[in-house]
DRENPA-3360 file (N, C-alpha, C; in nm, 2 decimals, always signed):
BEGIN
1 = MSYKRQLA = -1.87/-2.57/+1.80/-1.85/-2.46/+1.88/-1.93/-2.34/+1.83 ~ -1.99/-2.26/+1.92/-2.07/-2.15/+1.88/-1.99/-2.04/+1.82 ~ -2.05/-1.95/+1.74/-1.98/-1.84/+1.68/-1.93/-1.75/+1.80 ~ -2.01/-1.73/+1.90/-1.97/-1.64/+2.01/-1.85/-1.69/+2.08 ~ -1.84/-1.82/+2.09/-1.72/-1.88/+2.16/-1.60/-1.87/+2.07 ~ -1.61/-1.89/+1.94/-1.50/-1.87/+1.84/-1.45/-1.73/+1.84 ~ -1.54/-1.63/+1.85/-1.51/-1.49/+1.85/-1.43/-1.46/+1.98 ~ -1.47/-1.51/+2.09/-1.40/-1.49/+2.21/-1.26/-1.55/+2.21;
9 = NLEVLDPV = -1.24/-1.66/+2.15/-1.11/-1.72/+2.13/-1.02/-1.63/+2.05 ~ -1.07/-1.57/+1.94/-1.00/-1.49/+1.85/-0.96/-1.36/+1.92 ~ -1.05/-1.30/+2.00/-1.02/-1.18/+2.08/-0.90/-1.20/+2.17 ~ -0.89/-1.32/+2.23/-0.78/-1.35/+2.32/-0.65/-1.35/+2.23 ~ -0.65/-1.40/+2.11/-0.53/-1.40/+2.03/-0.49/-1.26/+1.99 ~ -0.58/-1.17/+1.95/-0.54/-1.04/+1.91/-0.65/-0.94/+1.96 ~ -0.62/-0.88/+2.08/-0.72/-0.79/+2.14/-0.73/-0.65/+2.07 ~ -0.64/-0.62/+1.98/-0.64/-0.49/+1.91/-0.73/-0.49/+1.79;
17 = LDMRGGLA = -0.73/-0.60/+1.71/-0.81/-0.60/+1.59/-0.96/-0.63/+1.62 ~ -1.04/-0.57/+1.55/-1.19/-0.59/+1.56/-1.22/-0.72/+1.49 ~ -1.26/-0.82/+1.57/-1.28/-0.96/+1.51/-1.40/-0.96/+1.41 ~ -1.49/-0.86/+1.42/-1.60/-0.86/+1.33/-1.57/-0.79/+1.20 ~ -1.46/-0.71/+1.20/-1.41/-0.64/+1.08/-1.49/-0.51/+1.06 ~ -1.43/-0.42/+0.98/-1.50/-0.30/+0.94/-1.48/-0.18/+1.03 ~ -1.40/-0.19/+1.14/-1.38/-0.07/+1.22/-1.24/-0.01/+1.19 ~ -1.23/+0.11/+1.23/-1.11/+0.19/+1.19/-0.98/+0.12/+1.25;
25 = QNEVALPL = -0.99/+0.05/+1.36/-0.87/-0.01/+1.42/-0.82/-0.12/+1.33 ~ -0.89/-0.16/+1.23/-0.84/-0.27/+1.14/-0.77/-0.20/+1.02 ~ -0.76/-0.07/+1.02/-0.70/+0.00/+0.91/-0.56/+0.05/+0.95 ~ -0.47/+0.03/+0.86/-0.33/+0.08/+0.88/-0.30/+0.19/+0.77 ~ -0.30/+0.31/+0.81/-0.28/+0.42/+0.71/-0.14/+0.41/+0.64 ~ -0.14/+0.44/+0.51/-0.01/+0.45/+0.43/+0.00/+0.59/+0.39 ~ +0.06/+0.68/+0.47/+0.07/+0.82/+0.43/+0.14/+0.83/+0.29 ~ +0.08/+0.92/+0.21/+0.13/+0.95/+0.07/+0.16/+1.10/+0.07;
33 = PSPITNRF = +0.26/+1.14/-0.02/+0.28/+1.28/-0.03/+0.16/+1.35/-0.09 ~ +0.15/+1.48/-0.07/+0.04/+1.55/-0.12/+0.08/+1.70/-0.14 ~ +0.04/+1.75/-0.26/-0.02/+1.69/-0.37/+0.07/+1.60/-0.45 ~ +0.01/+1.52/-0.54/+0.09/+1.43/-0.62/+0.14/+1.51/-0.75 ~ +0.27/+1.53/-0.76/+0.32/+1.61/-0.87/+0.45/+1.56/-0.93 ~ +0.46/+1.42/-0.93/+0.59/+1.37/-0.98/+0.56/+1.23/-1.04 ~ +0.66/+1.16/-1.09/+0.64/+1.03/-1.15/+0.63/+0.91/-1.06 ~ +0.71/+0.91/-0.95/+0.71/+0.81/-0.85/+0.66/+0.86/-0.72;
41 = IDSSLVEV = +0.55/+0.80/-0.67/+0.48/+0.84/-0.55/+0.50/+0.72/-0.45 ~ +0.58/+0.74/-0.35/+0.61/+0.64/-0.25/+0.55/+0.67/-0.11 ~ +0.47/+0.57/-0.06/+0.41/+0.59/+0.07/+0.52/+0.57/+0.18 ~ +0.48/+0.61/+0.30/+0.57/+0.57/+0.42/+0.57/+0.42/+0.43 ~ +0.67/+0.37/+0.50/+0.67/+0.23/+0.53/+0.59/+0.21/+0.66 ~ +0.51/+0.11/+0.67/+0.42/+0.08/+0.79/+0.43/-0.06/+0.83 ~ +0.41/-0.08/+0.96/+0.40/-0.22/+1.02/+0.26/-0.27/+1.00 ~ +0.25/-0.39/+0.95/+0.12/-0.45/+0.92/+0.10/-0.57/+1.01;
49 = PGRIKTLV = +0.00/-0.56/+1.11/-0.01/-0.66/+1.22/-0.09/-0.78/+1.18 ~ -0.09/-0.82/+1.05/-0.16/-0.94/+1.01/-0.12/-1.00/+0.88 ~ -0.16/-1.12/+0.85/-0.11/-1.18/+0.73/-0.21/-1.15/+0.61 ~ -0.34/-1.14/+0.63/-0.43/-1.12/+0.52/-0.47/-0.97/+0.52 ~ -0.44/-0.91/+0.41/-0.46/-0.76/+0.40/-0.54/-0.73/+0.27 ~ -0.60/-0.61/+0.27/-0.66/-0.56/+0.15/-0.60/-0.42/+0.14 ~ -0.55/-0.38/+0.02/-0.50/-0.24/-0.01/-0.61/-0.16/-0.06 ~ -0.63/-0.04/+0.00/-0.74/+0.05/-0.05/-0.67/+0.19/-0.08;
57 = IVVDTAIT = -0.69/+0.24/-0.20/-0.65/+0.37/-0.24/-0.77/+0.45/-0.27 ~ -0.78/+0.57/-0.20/-0.89/+0.66/-0.22/-0.83/+0.79/-0.29 ~ -0.88/+0.82/-0.41/-0.84/+0.94/-0.48/-0.94/+1.05/-0.46 ~ -0.90/+1.15/-0.37/-0.98/+1.26/-0.33/-0.99/+1.37/-0.44 ~ -0.88/+1.40/-0.50/-0.87/+1.50/-0.61/-0.81/+1.42/-0.73 ~ -0.87/+1.43/-0.84/-0.83/+1.35/-0.96/-0.68/+1.36/-0.98 ~ -0.62/+1.24/-1.01/-0.48/+1.24/-1.05/-0.47/+1.26/-1.20 ~ -0.39/+1.36/-1.23/-0.39/+1.40/-1.38/-0.24/+1.39/-1.43;
65 = SAGAQQAT = -0.23/+1.39/-1.56/-0.10/+1.39/-1.63/-0.13/+1.46/-1.76 ~ -0.02/+1.49/-1.84/-0.03/+1.56/-1.96/-0.10/+1.48/-2.07 ~ -0.09/+1.35/-2.06/-0.16/+1.26/-2.16/-0.20/+1.13/-2.10 ~ -0.28/+1.05/-2.18/-0.33/+0.93/-2.13/-0.21/+0.83/-2.10 ~ -0.22/+0.77/-1.98/-0.12/+0.67/-1.94/-0.17/+0.58/-1.84 ~ -0.11/+0.46/-1.82/-0.16/+0.36/-1.73/-0.08/+0.38/-1.60 ~ -0.14/+0.42/-1.49/-0.08/+0.43/-1.36/-0.08/+0.28/-1.30 ~ +0.02/+0.25/-1.22/+0.03/+0.12/-1.16/+0.06/+0.14/-1.01;
73 = VQLYAART = +0.03/+0.04/-0.93/+0.07/+0.04/-0.79/+0.15/-0.09/-0.76 ~ +0.26/-0.08/-0.69/+0.35/-0.18/-0.66/+0.37/-0.19/-0.51 ~ +0.37/-0.31/-0.45/+0.40/-0.33/-0.31/+0.55/-0.34/-0.29 ~ +0.60/-0.28/-0.18/+0.74/-0.29/-0.13/+0.74/-0.34/+0.01 ~ +0.84/-0.43/+0.03/+0.86/-0.48/+0.17/+1.00/-0.44/+0.22 ~ +1.01/-0.43/+0.35/+1.13/-0.39/+0.42/+1.14/-0.46/+0.55 ~ +1.26/-0.45/+0.62/+1.28/-0.51/+0.75/+1.21/-0.43/+0.86 ~ +1.22/-0.29/+0.84/+1.17/-0.20/+0.95/+1.11/-0.08/+0.88;
81 = IFGVVGPP = +1.04/+0.00/+0.95/+0.99/+0.13/+0.90/+1.09/+0.23/+0.87 ~ +1.22/+0.21/+0.92/+1.32/+0.31/+0.91/+1.39/+0.31/+0.77 ~ +1.42/+0.43/+0.72/+1.49/+0.44/+0.59/+1.63/+0.38/+0.60 ~ +1.69/+0.40/+0.71/+1.83/+0.35/+0.73/+1.84/+0.28/+0.86 ~ +1.90/+0.16/+0.86/+1.92/+0.08/+0.99/+2.06/+0.04/+1.00 ~ +2.11/+0.04/+1.12/+2.24/-0.02/+1.14/+2.35/+0.08/+1.18 ~ +2.47/+0.04/+1.17/+2.59/+0.13/+1.22/+2.58/+0.26/+1.14 ~ +2.62/+0.37/+1.20/+2.69/+0.38/+1.33/+2.60/+0.40/+1.45;
89 = GPPTTPFN = +2.48/+0.36/+1.45/+2.39/+0.38/+1.56/+2.25/+0.33/+1.53 ~ +2.17/+0.34/+1.63/+2.03/+0.30/+1.60/+1.95/+0.39/+1.51 ~ +1.85/+0.34/+1.44/+1.77/+0.43/+1.35/+1.70/+0.53/+1.43 ~ +1.68/+0.65/+1.37/+1.62/+0.76/+1.44/+1.49/+0.81/+1.37 ~ +1.48/+0.79/+1.24/+1.38/+0.85/+1.16/+1.31/+0.75/+1.07 ~ +1.18/+0.73/+1.08/+1.11/+0.64/+0.98/+1.12/+0.69/+0.84 ~ +1.11/+0.60/+0.74/+1.10/+0.65/+0.60/+0.97/+0.71/+0.58 ~ +0.97/+0.84/+0.54/+0.84/+0.91/+0.52/+0.80/+0.91/+0.37;
97 = AAQGAASQ = +0.68/+0.93/+0.35/+0.63/+0.94/+0.21/+0.71/+1.04/+0.13 ~ +0.74/+1.00/+0.00/+0.82/+1.09/-0.08/+0.78/+1.07/-0.23 ~ +0.82/+1.17/-0.31/+0.79/+1.15/-0.45/+0.91/+1.21/-0.53 ~ +0.93/+1.16/-0.65/+1.04/+1.21/-0.73/+1.04/+1.15/-0.87 ~ +1.15/+1.18/-0.95/+1.16/+1.13/-1.08/+1.20/+0.98/-1.09 ~ +1.24/+0.93/-0.97/+1.28/+0.79/-0.96/+1.22/+0.74/-0.82 ~ +1.22/+0.61/-0.80/+1.17/+0.56/-0.67/+1.25/+0.62/-0.56 ~ +1.18/+0.65/-0.45/+1.24/+0.71/-0.33/+1.27/+0.61/-0.22;
105 = FPTTGPNA = +1.22/+0.48/-0.24/+1.25/+0.38/-0.14/+1.39/+0.35/-0.13 ~ +1.45/+0.33/-0.01/+1.59/+0.29/+0.00/+1.61/+0.15/-0.06 ~ +1.71/+0.14/-0.15/+1.73/+0.01/-0.22/+1.87/-0.05/-0.19 ~ +1.94/+0.02/-0.10/+2.07/-0.03/-0.06/+2.09/-0.02/+0.09 ~ +2.18/-0.09/+0.15/+2.20/-0.08/+0.29/+2.12/-0.18/+0.37 ~ +2.14/-0.17/+0.50/+2.08/-0.27/+0.59/+1.92/-0.28/+0.59 ~ +1.86/-0.17/+0.54/+1.71/-0.17/+0.54/+1.66/-0.15/+0.39 ~ +1.73/-0.21/+0.30/+1.69/-0.19/+0.16/+1.55/-0.25/+0.14;
113 = CQAIGVPV = +1.47/-0.17/+0.07/+1.33/-0.21/+0.04/+1.34/-0.30/-0.09 ~ +1.24/-0.39/-0.10/+1.24/-0.47/-0.22/+1.10/-0.47/-0.28 ~ +1.08/-0.45/-0.41/+0.95/-0.47/-0.47/+0.91/-0.61/-0.46 ~ +0.79/-0.64/-0.42/+0.73/-0.77/-0.42/+0.62/-0.79/-0.51 ~ +0.62/-0.89/-0.59/+0.51/-0.91/-0.69/+0.54/-0.82/-0.81 ~ +0.44/-0.79/-0.88/+0.45/-0.71/-1.00/+0.35/-0.59/-0.99 ~ +0.38/-0.48/-1.06/+0.29/-0.37/-1.06/+0.15/-0.41/-1.11 ~ +0.05/-0.35/-1.05/-0.09/-0.38/-1.09/-0.16/-0.25/-1.13;
121 = ALGPSAAT = -0.24/-0.25/-1.24/-0.30/-0.13/-1.29/-0.38/-0.06/-1.18 ~ -0.37/+0.07/-1.18/-0.45/+0.16/-1.09/-0.53/+0.25/-1.17 ~ -0.66/+0.22/-1.18/-0.75/+0.30/-1.26/-0.73/+0.28/-1.41 ~ -0.81/+0.35/-1.49/-0.80/+0.33/-1.63/-0.68/+0.40/-1.69 ~ -0.64/+0.36/-1.81/-0.54/+0.43/-1.89/-0.60/+0.56/-1.94 ~ -0.57/+0.67/-1.87/-0.63/+0.80/-1.90/-0.54/+0.91/-1.86 ~ -0.57/+1.03/-1.90/-0.50/+1.15/-1.86/-0.54/+1.19/-1.72 ~ -0.67/+1.15/-1.68/-0.72/+1.19/-1.55/-0.80/+1.07/-1.50;
129 = FGGGGAVF = -0.78/+1.03/-1.37/-0.86/+0.93/-1.31/-0.89/+0.96/-1.17 ~ -1.00/+0.90/-1.12/-1.03/+0.92/-0.97/-1.09/+1.05/-0.95 ~ -1.08/+1.09/-0.82/-1.14/+1.22/-0.78/-1.27/+1.20/-0.71 ~ -1.31/+1.29/-0.63/-1.44/+1.28/-0.56/-1.45/+1.16/-0.46 ~ -1.33/+1.12/-0.41/-1.33/+1.00/-0.32/-1.34/+0.87/-0.39 ~ -1.30/+0.86/-0.52/-1.30/+0.73/-0.59/-1.22/+0.63/-0.51 ~ -1.27/+0.51/-0.50/-1.20/+0.41/-0.42/-1.15/+0.29/-0.51 ~ -1.03/+0.25/-0.49/-0.97/+0.14/-0.56/-0.93/+0.03/-0.46;
137 = FFSATWPG = -0.98/-0.09/-0.47/-0.95/-0.20/-0.38/-0.86/-0.30/-0.45 ~ -0.76/-0.35/-0.37/-0.67/-0.45/-0.42/-0.66/-0.56/-0.31 ~ -0.69/-0.69/-0.35/-0.67/-0.80/-0.26/-0.60/-0.91/-0.34 ~ -0.58/-1.02/-0.27/-0.51/-1.13/-0.34/-0.58/-1.19/-0.46 ~ -0.71/-1.17/-0.46/-0.79/-1.23/-0.58/-0.88/-1.13/-0.64 ~ -0.89/-1.01/-0.59/-0.99/-0.91/-0.65/-0.91/-0.79/-0.68 ~ -0.93/-0.72/-0.79/-1.04/-0.72/-0.88/-1.04/-0.82/-0.99 ~ -0.94/-0.90/-1.00/-0.93/-1.00/-1.11/-0.84/-1.11/-1.10;
145 = NPSASPPT = -0.76/-1.14/-1.19/-0.69/-1.26/-1.21/-0.54/-1.24/-1.18 ~ -0.48/-1.30/-1.07/-0.34/-1.28/-1.04/-0.25/-1.34/-1.15 ~ -0.30/-1.43/-1.23/-0.22/-1.50/-1.34/-0.23/-1.42/-1.47 ~ -0.32/-1.32/-1.48/-0.33/-1.25/-1.61/-0.20/-1.18/-1.64 ~ -0.19/-1.13/-1.76/-0.07/-1.06/-1.80/-0.11/-0.92/-1.86 ~ -0.09/-0.81/-1.79/-0.04/-0.80/-1.65/-0.15/-0.85/-1.55 ~ -0.10/-0.88/-1.43/-0.20/-0.93/-1.32/-0.29/-0.82/-1.28 ~ -0.41/-0.86/-1.23/-0.51/-0.76/-1.19/-0.54/-0.78/-1.04;
153 = SMTELVQE = -0.46/-0.85/-0.97/-0.47/-0.86/-0.83/-0.33/-0.89/-0.77 ~ -0.32/-0.87/-0.63/-0.19/-0.88/-0.56/-0.19/-1.00/-0.47 ~ -0.14/-1.11/-0.52/-0.13/-1.23/-0.43/-0.04/-1.21/-0.31 ~ +0.05/-1.12/-0.32/+0.14/-1.09/-0.21/+0.07/-1.04/-0.08 ~ -0.05/-0.99/-0.10/-0.12/-0.94/+0.02/-0.16/-1.05/+0.12 ~ -0.14/-1.17/+0.09/-0.17/-1.28/+0.19/-0.04/-1.34/+0.24 ~ +0.08/-1.28/+0.21/+0.20/-1.33/+0.26/+0.24/-1.26/+0.39 ~ +0.33/-1.31/+0.46/+0.37/-1.27/+0.59/+0.48/-1.16/+0.59;
161 = YMVLGIEI = +0.45/-1.05/+0.52/+0.53/-0.93/+0.51/+0.49/-0.84/+0.63 ~ +0.58/-0.81/+0.72/+0.54/-0.73/+0.84/+0.56/-0.58/+0.82 ~ +0.64/-0.54/+0.72/+0.66/-0.39/+0.69/+0.64/-0.37/+0.54 ~ +0.54/-0.29/+0.51/+0.51/-0.27/+0.37/+0.49/-0.12/+0.34 ~ +0.51/-0.09/+0.21/+0.48/+0.04/+0.15/+0.43/+0.02/+0.01 ~ +0.38/+0.12/-0.05/+0.34/+0.11/-0.19/+0.40/+0.22/-0.27 ~ +0.42/+0.19/-0.40/+0.47/+0.29/-0.50/+0.36/+0.30/-0.61 ~ +0.32/+0.43/-0.64/+0.23/+0.45/-0.75/+0.32/+0.52/-0.85;
169 = TAPATFTA = +0.31/+0.47/-0.98/+0.39/+0.53/-1.08/+0.32/+0.52/-1.22 ~ +0.38/+0.59/-1.32/+0.33/+0.59/-1.45/+0.44/+0.62/-1.55 ~ +0.42/+0.60/-1.68/+0.53/+0.63/-1.77/+0.58/+0.78/-1.77 ~ +0.49/+0.87/-1.74/+0.52/+1.02/-1.74/+0.48/+1.08/-1.60 ~ +0.52/+1.20/-1.58/+0.50/+1.26/-1.45/+0.35/+1.30/-1.43 ~ +0.30/+1.27/-1.31/+0.17/+1.32/-1.27/+0.17/+1.47/-1.25 ~ +0.07/+1.54/-1.28/+0.07/+1.69/-1.27/-0.01/+1.74/-1.15 ~ -0.10/+1.66/-1.10/-0.19/+1.70/-0.99/-0.26/+1.58/-0.93;
177 = GVARAFFI = -0.31/+1.59/-0.81/-0.39/+1.49/-0.75/-0.36/+1.48/-0.60 ~ -0.46/+1.43/-0.53/-0.45/+1.40/-0.39/-0.51/+1.26/-0.36 ~ -0.44/+1.18/-0.29/-0.49/+1.04/-0.26/-0.45/+1.00/-0.12 ~ -0.53/+0.90/-0.07/-0.50/+0.84/+0.06/-0.49/+0.69/+0.03 ~ -0.41/+0.62/+0.12/-0.41/+0.48/+0.10/-0.40/+0.41/+0.24 ~ -0.45/+0.29/+0.25/-0.44/+0.22/+0.38/-0.46/+0.07/+0.35 ~ -0.41/-0.01/+0.45/-0.44/-0.16/+0.44/-0.56/-0.18/+0.54 ~ -0.65/-0.27/+0.50/-0.75/-0.32/+0.59/-0.69/-0.46/+0.63;
185 = VAPL = -0.68/-0.48/+0.76/-0.62/-0.61/+0.81/-0.73/-0.70/+0.86 ~ -0.73/-0.82/+0.80/-0.82/-0.92/+0.85/-0.79/-0.97/+0.99 ~ -0.88/-1.01/+1.07/-0.86/-1.05/+1.21/-0.81/-1.19/+1.22 ~ -0.78/-1.26/+1.12/-0.73/-1.40/+1.13/-0.59/-1.41/+1.09;
% end
């Protein structure tokens, strides 16, 4: 079967995603609080329309802290984008990006979020990292070994989680920084 025909078949399966990849409609934004000024930085929860994903974090203004420390990023899964689901009525407000001294993701109730996989290093162990649009990519096998200790890739990015968020954290409070995050969704 020709490539053109295979592409046409895929477009019938999912008319929203760009089957050739690389266009903005393949990106699902993960809103983050701004500026980053706390220890736990939690994205909004978003619906991800595909199984194979790449996580991208762009640090526009350097993320800083009082001393050198290793920042990490952790995936979270939930049933819906809402912070609270269920009685006494339907959900009304999605979980929005938040930051604090502890995780802000809801961990109890009908829409409890759950950490999936293990935290993966984000940038170097330093008092300042990123800035100027520095880009950090995470996939199921890149930038390194999912079996390393600690792992250097996120095998959970190929699992069928429909609602995801991320949490960026470190041993001590971040003092400044601005970042963006999004998933790139593969068309298959």
